C-alpha positions as CSV (number, residue, x, y, z in Angstrom):
1,X,45.1,47.1,1.8
2,X,43.8,47.2,5.0
3,X,43.3,50.3,6.8
4,X,46.0,52.5,8.1
5,X,46.8,54.3,10.8
6,X,48.1,58.5,10.6
7,X,52.0,56.8,10.5
8,X,51.4,54.7,7.4
9,X,51.0,51.3,9.8
10,X,49.0,49.2,8.5
11,X,46.2,48.9,12.1
12,X,45.9,45.8,13.0
13,X,42.7,43.5,13.2
14,X,42.5,44.1,16.9
15,X,43.0,47.3,16.5
16,X,40.3,47.4,13.8
17,X,38.0,45.5,15.8
18,X,38.3,47.5,19.2
19,X,37.8,50.7,17.0
20,X,34.0,49.4,15.6
21,X,33.2,47.9,18.9
22,X,33.7,51.1,20.4
23,X,32.0,53.3,17.5
24,X,28.7,50.8,17.4
25,X,28.3,51.3,21.6
26,X,29.1,54.7,21.2
27,X,26.2,55.3,18.6
28,X,24.1,53.6,20.9
29,X,25.2,55.8,23.3
30,X,24.5,58.6,21.3
31,X,20.8,57.4,19.9
32,X,19.5,57.4,23.5
33,X,20.9,60.5,24.4
34,X,23.0,59.1,27.6
35,X,26.5,59.8,25.3
36,X,27.9,62.2,28.1
37,X,31.3,62.6,28.8
38,X,31.7,60.3,31.8
39,X,29.7,57.9,30.3
40,X,32.1,58.0,26.9
41,X,35.0,57.5,29.9
42,X,33.2,54.0,30.7
43,X,33.0,52.9,27.0
44,X,37.2,53.8,26.7
45,X,37.5,51.5,29.7
46,X,35.7,48.7,28.7
47,X,37.5,48.8,25.2
48,X,41.2,49.0,27.4
49,X,39.9,46.5,29.5
50,X,39.2,44.0,26.5
51,X,42.5,44.7,24.4
52,X,44.1,42.9,27.3
53,X,41.3,40.2,26.8
54,X,41.9,40.1,23.5
55,X,45.7,40.2,23.3
56,X,45.3,36.9,25.6
57,X,42.6,34.9,23.3
58,X,43.2,36.4,19.9
59,X,39.6,34.0,18.8
60,X,37.6,36.2,21.2
61,X,38.2,39.2,18.5
62,X,34.7,38.9,16.9
63,X,33.0,39.2,20.1
64,X,34.2,42.6,21.0
65,X,31.4,44.7,20.4
66,X,28.8,42.7,22.4
67,X,31.2,42.4,25.1
68,X,31.9,46.4,25.6
69,X,28.4,46.7,25.1
70,X,27.4,44.6,28.3
71,X,30.6,45.9,29.8
72,X,29.0,49.5,29.5
73,X,25.5,48.7,30.3
74,X,26.9,46.7,33.6
75,X,29.0,50.0,34.3
76,X,25.7,52.4,33.7
77,X,23.5,49.7,35.7
78,X,25.8,51.1,38.4
79,X,26.1,54.6,38.2
80,X,22.7,55.4,36.5
81,X,20.3,52.5,36.3
82,X,19.1,50.6,33.5
83,X,20.4,51.0,29.8
84,X,19.0,50.5,26.8
85,X,15.0,50.9,28.2
86,X,13.4,48.6,25.8
87,X,11.4,51.1,23.1
88,X,8.8,47.6,22.1
89,X,7.2,47.0,25.2
90,X,4.9,50.0,25.6
91,X,3.1,49.6,29.3
92,X,4.6,47.4,32.0
93,X,8.3,48.2,34.2
94,X,10.4,49.8,32.3
95,X,13.2,46.7,31.4
96,X,16.7,46.7,29.2
97,X,17.6,45.4,26.6
98,X,19.9,42.3,26.5
99,X,22.2,41.5,24.4
100,X,22.6,37.8,22.5
101,X,24.5,36.3,22.0
102,X,26.4,36.8,25.5
103,X,29.4,35.7,23.4
104,X,29.5,35.7,20.0
105,X,29.7,37.7,16.4
106,X,26.8,39.9,15.6
107,X,25.6,40.7,18.4
108,X,22.4,42.1,18.8
109,X,19.5,44.5,21.5
110,X,16.9,41.5,22.7
111,X,13.7,42.3,24.6
112,X,13.4,39.1,26.3
113,X,9.6,40.0,27.5
114,X,8.5,40.8,23.8
115,X,10.9,37.8,22.3
116,X,11.7,40.3,19.9
117,X,15.3,41.4,18.4
118,X,15.3,45.7,18.5
119,X,18.4,46.3,16.4
120,X,21.9,45.2,15.9
121,X,24.3,47.0,18.2
122,X,25.3,49.9,16.6
123,X,21.6,50.2,15.5
124,X,19.4,51.5,18.8
125,X,19.0,54.6,16.7
126,X,17.0,53.5,13.8
127,X,15.0,50.4,16.1
128,X,10.9,50.7,16.2
129,X,9.7,53.0,19.1
130,X,12.6,55.7,18.4
131,X,13.4,57.6,21.5
132,X,11.9,57.4,25.0
133,X,9.2,59.8,25.3
134,X,10.3,61.8,28.8
């Protein structure tokens, strides 16, 4: 039996996937200490837009977490700068991690400079390198 919402009705796979994507991206924001209210609202905006997107293209359900992560990353770039900064490369210019695959299941944060997978989306808090020193 699937998850139930507060009214006792089954939660649709779409809602489950949206909740999961929101939770994973929020976990990464919290891990890197950038989960202020205005940043959380960027996640909500992405989730709202992606709900419509998946309603148009149901096959995209498995790609939600990676897409929401990229949406939030792009929105943060416009307002704050690069996020999340790479915890692997200790020297050189600070650079952001990328989400791979761009459109696929099981998204990861990847450092293209070092050519390594840093963490799954939602698991930045466990990534090597820890929080950046300020």
